[in-house]
N, C-alpha and C positions, 0 to 999 in steps of 0.2 A: 564431760567428753574425754574420752581417752586421746592421746597424741595421734595415735596411728589413723584413728577413724576421722579426725578433723584433717590430716594430711591427705587422706583418700578423698573426702569431700572437695578439699582445696583443688587437688589434682583434676578431680572429675570437672568443677567448674571452670578450671583453665582449659581443658579441652573442649568444653562446650563453648567458652568465650572465643577460643580460636577458631572453631568450626562456624560459629555464627559471624565471625568477622570475614573470614573467607567467603563464605555464601553471600555476604553483603557486598563485598567488593565484586564478587562475581555478577551479581544481579545488576549493579550499577554499570559495570563495563557493559553488559548485555544490552540494558536501557540504551546507552548512550549509541552503541552500534545499530541498533533497530532505528532509532532517531534519526540518526546520520544518515541511513540509507533512505528514510522517509523523505527528509528535507532536500537530499541531493537529487532523488528521483523527480521531486517537484520543480527543481530548478533553483533553488535556494542553495546557499551555503550550508554545507554539512556542519559547520560549526555552530548553527543556531540550533543544533541538538542539544549544547550545554545550556541554553535557556530553560530547557525542561527541569532545571533543578533551581530556577529561581522562583520562589513562591508566586508573584503576580505576572511575572514574565511568561511563565509557562501557559497560562491561559491566554494571555494575548498572542503568543506563538501560535498556540492550537487555532485560536481564532482566524488568525492570518492564513494559516494552511487549510483550515475549512473553508473561508468565506472570500479569500482573495483570489485573485487572478494569477494563477502560478505563470511563473517566467517561462517555463517550458512551453506551455500553450501560446504565450505570446510570440515567442520564437517560431513555433509551429505555423501560427496563421501568417507571420510575415512570410516564411518559406512557402506556404501555399499560395500567397497573392503573388509572389515573384513567379512562381511556376505558372500561374495563372496568366500572367503578362508576357511570358516568354513564348507564347505560342502552343501551349499545352492544349490538347483538345478537352472541351469542359466534360466534366463528369456527366452522365446520362441521368436524367431524372426520370424515375420508375413511376407510373400512375398509381394512385391508391388501389383502383379496382382493376386488376387484369383482365383482358377480355379472353375468356375462354371460348373454346367453340361451342356452339349451340346444337342441340341435337344429337341424337346417338351415333356414336363413331362406328358402332358393330352392328351387324344385322340382328334384329330382333329374335326370329324365329331360328330353328336348326336347319340348316342346309344339308342335304344330302347329295352326294354324287352318285350318278347312275352311269 
């Protein structure tokens, strides 16, 4: 193999390696940002997103996220209970089958004015 060809192949592989490295770092940063937002919106610490890169801990973290009671919902329920105790009117309960007027609302036949 001529030296020029081996240098060209080496330069191509180096460029490809740099491109893959940059793409990998970008996708890792993107994954951390996504999981950080998900955990934060659920009421957990955003730093729990870093557990997604630990092999067994990522499954445990996803199970907690999927099946656990989110802290944001616990806080919401506490606020609703406080609002209910402070004299807020209770929310209306709507019946399952609403009552619609029976019978025709409009005349059946044509009516002419004379």
